[in-house]
C-alpha positions as CSV (number, residue, x, y, z in Angstrom):
1,X,-18.2,-17.9,23.2
2,X,-18.5,-15.7,19.6
3,X,-18.1,-17.7,16.5
4,X,-14.6,-16.7,14.6
5,X,-15.0,-16.1,11.3
6,X,-12.3,-16.8,8.4
7,X,-10.8,-13.7,7.8
8,X,-9.5,-14.4,4.1
9,X,-13.3,-15.2,3.6
10,X,-14.1,-11.4,4.5
11,X,-14.7,-8.9,1.4
12,X,-12.2,-6.4,1.7
13,X,-10.4,-3.4,-0.4
14,X,-6.6,-3.1,-0.1
15,X,-5.6,0.1,-0.7
16,X,-1.5,-0.1,0.8
17,X,0.5,-2.4,-1.7
18,X,3.7,-1.3,-3.4
19,X,4.6,-2.7,-6.5
20,X,7.8,-4.7,-6.5
21,X,6.7,-5.9,-3.1
22,X,3.9,-7.4,-3.7
23,X,5.9,-10.1,-5.4
24,X,5.7,-13.6,-4.6
25,X,9.4,-14.7,-3.0
26,X,9.4,-17.9,-5.6
27,X,8.6,-15.5,-8.6
28,X,11.7,-13.0,-7.4
29,X,14.0,-16.1,-7.5
30,X,13.0,-17.3,-10.7
31,X,13.2,-13.6,-12.5
32,X,16.8,-13.5,-10.6
33,X,17.9,-16.5,-12.7
34,X,16.1,-15.5,-15.8
35,X,17.9,-12.3,-15.8
36,X,21.1,-13.2,-14.2
37,X,20.8,-10.9,-11.3
38,X,22.9,-11.9,-7.9
39,X,20.3,-11.0,-5.6
40,X,21.9,-9.9,-1.9
41,X,22.6,-13.1,0.1
42,X,20.6,-11.8,3.0
43,X,17.8,-11.6,0.5
44,X,18.4,-14.7,-1.2
45,X,18.4,-16.5,2.4
46,X,15.3,-15.1,3.6
47,X,13.7,-16.1,0.1
48,X,14.8,-19.5,0.5
49,X,13.7,-19.9,4.1
50,X,10.7,-18.3,4.2
51,X,11.6,-16.3,7.2
52,X,11.6,-12.3,6.3
53,X,14.9,-10.1,6.8
54,X,16.0,-8.7,9.6
55,X,14.5,-4.7,8.8
56,X,15.1,-1.9,10.6
57,X,14.5,1.7,9.3
58,X,14.4,3.9,11.9
59,X,17.2,5.4,11.3
60,X,18.8,6.2,7.6
61,X,21.3,3.4,7.7
62,X,18.6,1.2,8.1
63,X,16.3,2.4,5.6
64,X,19.4,2.5,3.1
65,X,19.7,-1.7,3.9
66,X,16.2,-1.6,3.7
67,X,16.0,0.4,0.2
68,X,18.8,-1.8,-1.2
69,X,16.9,-4.8,-0.7
70,X,13.9,-3.4,-2.6
71,X,16.0,-2.1,-5.1
72,X,17.8,-5.5,-5.9
73,X,14.2,-7.2,-6.5
74,X,13.1,-4.3,-8.3
75,X,16.1,-4.8,-10.6
76,X,14.7,-8.3,-11.7
77,X,11.5,-6.8,-13.5
78,X,12.7,-6.2,-16.9
79,X,10.0,-7.0,-19.4
80,X,6.7,-6.8,-20.3
81,X,5.8,-10.4,-19.3
82,X,7.6,-10.0,-16.1
83,X,5.4,-7.0,-15.2
84,X,2.2,-9.2,-16.4
85,X,3.3,-12.0,-14.2
86,X,3.9,-9.8,-10.8
87,X,0.3,-8.4,-11.6
88,X,-1.4,-11.3,-11.7
89,X,0.1,-13.1,-8.6
90,X,-0.8,-10.2,-6.8
91,X,-4.3,-10.1,-8.3
92,X,-4.3,-13.8,-7.2
93,X,-2.7,-13.6,-3.9
94,X,-5.4,-10.7,-2.8
95,X,-8.2,-12.6,-3.9
96,X,-6.9,-15.6,-2.0
97,X,-7.2,-13.0,1.2
98,X,-10.4,-11.8,0.4
99,X,-9.9,-8.9,-1.7
100,X,-12.4,-7.4,-3.8
101,X,-10.4,-4.2,-4.9
102,X,-7.0,-3.9,-5.1
103,X,-4.7,-0.6,-5.6
104,X,-1.5,-1.1,-6.2
105,X,1.2,1.8,-6.1
106,X,4.0,2.2,-8.5
107,X,6.5,4.7,-9.4
108,X,7.0,3.9,-13.2
109,X,10.0,6.3,-13.0
110,X,11.8,3.0,-11.6
111,X,10.9,0.9,-14.4
112,X,11.1,3.0,-17.4
113,X,14.9,2.7,-18.1
114,X,14.4,-1.1,-18.6
115,X,10.3,-1.0,-20.7
116,X,11.5,1.8,-23.2
117,X,10.7,5.1,-20.9
118,X,8.5,6.9,-18.7
119,X,4.9,6.4,-20.9
120,X,5.7,2.9,-22.3
121,X,6.4,2.1,-18.7
122,X,3.1,2.9,-17.0
123,X,1.3,1.6,-20.5
124,X,3.0,-1.6,-20.2
125,X,1.9,-1.6,-16.3
126,X,-2.0,-0.2,-16.7
127,X,-2.4,-3.0,-19.5
128,X,-1.3,-5.7,-17.2
129,X,-3.3,-4.4,-14.5
130,X,-6.5,-4.2,-16.8
131,X,-5.8,-7.9,-18.1
132,X,-5.1,-8.9,-14.6
133,X,-8.4,-7.8,-13.3
134,X,-10.3,-8.7,-16.7
135,X,-9.0,-12.1,-16.3
136,X,-9.4,-12.8,-12.3
137,X,-12.7,-10.7,-11.8
138,X,-10.2,-8.6,-8.7
139,X,-11.1,-4.7,-9.3
140,X,-7.9,-3.4,-9.7
141,X,-6.4,0.1,-10.4
142,X,-3.1,2.4,-10.0
143,X,-2.2,4.8,-7.8
144,X,1.1,6.6,-9.1
145,X,3.8,7.4,-6.3
146,X,6.5,10.4,-6.6
147,X,9.7,9.7,-4.7
148,X,10.3,12.2,-1.5
149,X,13.9,11.3,-2.9
150,X,13.7,12.7,-6.2
151,X,13.5,16.6,-7.3
152,X,9.8,18.4,-7.0
153,X,10.0,18.9,-10.6
154,X,9.9,15.0,-11.4
155,X,7.0,14.9,-9.2
156,X,5.1,17.1,-11.1
157,X,5.6,15.1,-14.2
158,X,4.2,11.8,-12.6
159,X,1.4,14.2,-11.6
160,X,0.7,15.2,-15.2
161,X,1.0,11.9,-16.5
162,X,-1.0,10.3,-13.8
163,X,-4.0,12.9,-15.0
164,X,-3.4,11.9,-18.5
165,X,-4.5,8.3,-17.4
166,X,-7.0,8.6,-15.3
167,X,-8.9,7.0,-17.8
168,X,-7.0,4.0,-18.0
169,X,-6.8,3.1,-14.5
170,X,-5.1,5.6,-12.8
171,X,-6.9,6.9,-9.7
172,X,-4.8,8.3,-7.1
173,X,-1.2,10.2,-6.5
174,X,1.0,9.4,-3.8
175,X,4.3,10.6,-2.4
176,X,6.4,7.3,-1.0
177,X,10.1,6.7,0.5
178,X,11.6,8.2,3.4
179,X,9.4,10.9,4.9
180,X,12.4,12.1,6.7
181,X,13.6,13.4,3.3
182,X,11.8,16.1,1.0
183,X,9.5,18.7,2.8
184,X,5.8,17.5,2.1
185,X,5.3,21.2,0.9
186,X,8.2,20.8,-1.6
187,X,5.9,18.6,-3.7
188,X,2.5,20.6,-3.4
189,X,2.3,21.8,-6.9
190,X,2.2,18.1,-8.1
191,X,-0.3,17.2,-5.6
192,X,-2.1,20.1,-6.4
193,X,-2.1,19.1,-10.6
194,X,-3.4,15.5,-9.2
195,X,-6.3,16.8,-7.2
196,X,-7.4,19.3,-10.5
197,X,-7.4,16.2,-12.8
198,X,-9.8,14.3,-10.2
199,X,-6.8,12.0,-8.5
200,X,-7.2,11.0,-5.0
201,X,-4.6,12.4,-2.5
202,X,-2.7,10.2,-0.9
203,X,1.0,10.4,0.4
204,X,2.8,8.4,3.2
205,X,3.4,10.1,6.3
206,X,3.4,9.3,10.2
207,X,5.4,6.2,9.9
208,X,9.0,7.1,10.3
209,X,8.8,10.4,11.9
210,X,5.8,11.6,14.0
211,X,2.4,14.0,13.8
212,X,4.3,16.6,11.9
213,X,4.4,14.9,8.7
214,X,0.6,14.0,9.1
215,X,-0.3,17.8,9.7
216,X,1.8,18.2,6.7
217,X,0.3,16.1,4.5
218,X,-3.4,17.5,5.5
219,X,-2.0,21.0,5.1
220,X,0.2,20.8,2.5
221,X,-1.1,17.7,0.2
222,X,-4.3,18.0,1.1
223,X,-4.5,14.2,1.6
224,X,-7.8,12.0,1.2
225,X,-6.0,9.5,2.6
226,X,-2.5,8.9,4.4
227,X,-0.3,6.0,3.5
228,X,0.3,4.6,7.0
229,X,-0.2,7.8,9.2
230,X,-0.1,6.0,12.5
231,X,2.3,8.4,14.5
232,X,-0.9,10.5,14.5
233,X,-2.0,8.5,17.7
234,X,0.6,10.8,19.5
235,X,-1.4,13.9,19.1
236,X,-4.9,13.6,20.3
237,X,-5.6,17.0,18.9
238,X,-4.4,15.3,15.3
239,X,-6.4,12.4,16.0
240,X,-9.3,14.2,16.5
241,X,-8.9,16.1,13.0
242,X,-8.5,12.7,11.2
243,X,-11.8,11.3,13.2
244,X,-13.9,14.7,12.2
245,X,-12.7,14.8,8.9
246,X,-12.9,11.0,8.3
247,X,-9.5,11.1,6.9
248,X,-8.5,7.2,5.9
249,X,-5.0,6.4,7.5
250,X,-3.7,2.9,5.6
251,X,-2.2,1.4,8.4
252,X,0.4,-2.0,7.7
253,X,0.7,-3.5,11.0
254,X,3.2,-6.0,9.7
255,X,5.4,-3.5,8.2
256,X,5.5,-1.2,11.1
257,X,7.0,-3.9,13.2
258,X,9.4,-5.2,10.3
259,X,10.7,-1.3,10.0
260,X,11.1,-0.9,13.8
261,X,8.2,1.7,14.0
262,X,6.6,-0.2,16.8
263,X,8.6,-2.8,18.7
264,X,5.7,-5.4,19.0
265,X,2.4,-5.8,17.0
266,X,0.3,-5.0,20.0
267,X,2.3,-1.7,20.2
268,X,0.5,-0.7,16.7
269,X,-2.1,1.9,18.0
270,X,-4.7,-0.1,15.7
271,X,-6.9,0.1,18.9
272,X,-6.6,3.8,19.9
273,X,-7.2,5.0,16.3
274,X,-10.1,3.1,15.5
275,X,-12.0,3.5,18.9
276,X,-11.5,7.5,18.3
277,X,-13.4,7.1,14.8
278,X,-10.2,7.1,12.6
279,X,-11.0,5.4,9.1
280,X,-8.8,2.5,8.8
281,X,-7.8,0.2,5.6
282,X,-5.3,-2.4,6.5
283,X,-2.6,-2.8,4.0
284,X,0.0,-5.4,3.6
285,X,2.8,-2.6,2.2
286,X,5.5,-4.8,1.1
287,X,4.8,-8.6,1.7
288,X,8.1,-9.5,-0.6
289,X,9.8,-8.1,2.6
290,X,7.7,-8.6,5.4
291,X,6.5,-11.8,5.3
292,X,2.8,-11.3,5.2
293,X,-0.3,-10.1,3.3
294,X,-3.6,-8.6,3.6
295,X,-5.3,-11.4,5.8
296,X,-2.7,-11.8,8.0
297,X,-3.3,-8.1,9.1
298,X,-6.7,-8.7,10.2
299,X,-5.2,-11.5,12.0
300,X,-3.0,-9.2,13.9
301,X,-6.3,-6.9,14.6
302,X,-7.7,-9.7,16.1
303,X,-5.1,-11.6,18.1
304,X,-3.1,-8.3,19.3
305,X,-5.9,-5.8,19.4
306,X,-9.0,-7.9,20.7
307,X,-10.7,-6.8,17.6
308,X,-14.1,-8.9,17.6
309,X,-15.8,-10.4,14.2
310,X,-18.0,-7.2,14.1
311,X,-14.9,-4.6,14.7
312,X,-13.0,-6.4,11.9
313,X,-16.1,-6.4,9.6
314,X,-16.2,-2.9,10.0
315,X,-12.9,-2.1,9.3
316,X,-13.4,-4.2,6.3
317,X,-16.0,-1.8,5.4
318,X,-14.0,1.4,6.0
319,X,-11.2,0.2,3.6
320,X,-14.0,-0.3,1.0
321,X,-15.2,3.0,1.4
322,X,-12.1,4.7,1.3
323,X,-11.3,3.1,-2.1
324,X,-11.6,4.4,-5.5
325,X,-14.1,1.8,-6.4
326,X,-17.1,2.6,-8.3
327,X,-19.9,2.7,-6.0
328,X,-21.9,-0.4,-7.5
329,X,-18.9,-2.1,-6.6
330,X,-18.9,-0.7,-3.0
331,X,-22.1,-1.7,-2.5
332,X,-21.5,-5.3,-3.3
333,X,-18.6,-5.4,-1.2
334,X,-20.3,-4.1,1.7
335,X,-23.4,-6.4,1.0
336,X,-20.6,-9.2,1.0
337,X,-19.2,-7.7,4.6
338,X,-22.7,-8.1,5.9
339,X,-22.9,-11.6,4.8
340,X,-19.6,-12.8,6.0
341,X,-21.0,-11.7,9.1
342,X,-24.2,-12.9,9.7
343,X,-23.4,-16.2,8.1
344,X,-24.2,-18.9,10.7
């Protein structure tokens, strides 16, 4: 019988973690008290009980309810000390789960009103990331994400800002929020600016809508990685395209079930994509609202999809290869994966 190794000791990269969604529940409660914010009852009850709120975002009303909880949590981040605490704790949680590299995703526009403007907000975030990385030893970088719900001109502004701070820790440019709103091609100029500036293209697609949204991200935004991408499994030709081009899908199994994309963990097409040769990088998405962090996603692969330890190690390798980590750090992490697998 194969020895079952501890997935939290498996070196890996975390490529799909949203900024506010990375927060510890206890931290949110403390920040709400600090700033006198009254959180929605359903969110407070969830934080106290430890049970994630009941979410289903497969229709626009459900997405609105999810976004309302996320916005309420974000409203508790009001000063640089809050940002520093969130980033430090996100790093600590990732380290506990075996992550050696974290790319945290943020739209600084959302924090700008309380942090003195767009540029100060991004600088505060990048300073917090640099400090947390130095103090914890975790490799950390930032992926700046535009919002599909805002005008494409705003995305261009963000892309220019992201490129401007590429030497301060920004490694990629994304596109998040409800993918049923806003066509990918409307944001093509912003992604062109980001790519010309040397940033990775990592838009969300193939979560709330089907394979067409994945194709749009590939054709219009020239995606290097896909946030989610799981719905590509519904189109065999598209799956082959992802495999042939080695486009990594940042798959977040717990999130997919919590938001109603799939009914059960075993329905998430991890095995189908993996066996077809599509690179995968498991991510926690928003642990604050979904109730589980990075290592738990590997547990899902093992428990519900029959991934062996050798296959889990390959998942970790794929996440590392798809990251923006320097080659030296990639080699060290990959060597750690081999050590995890060969340890007696």
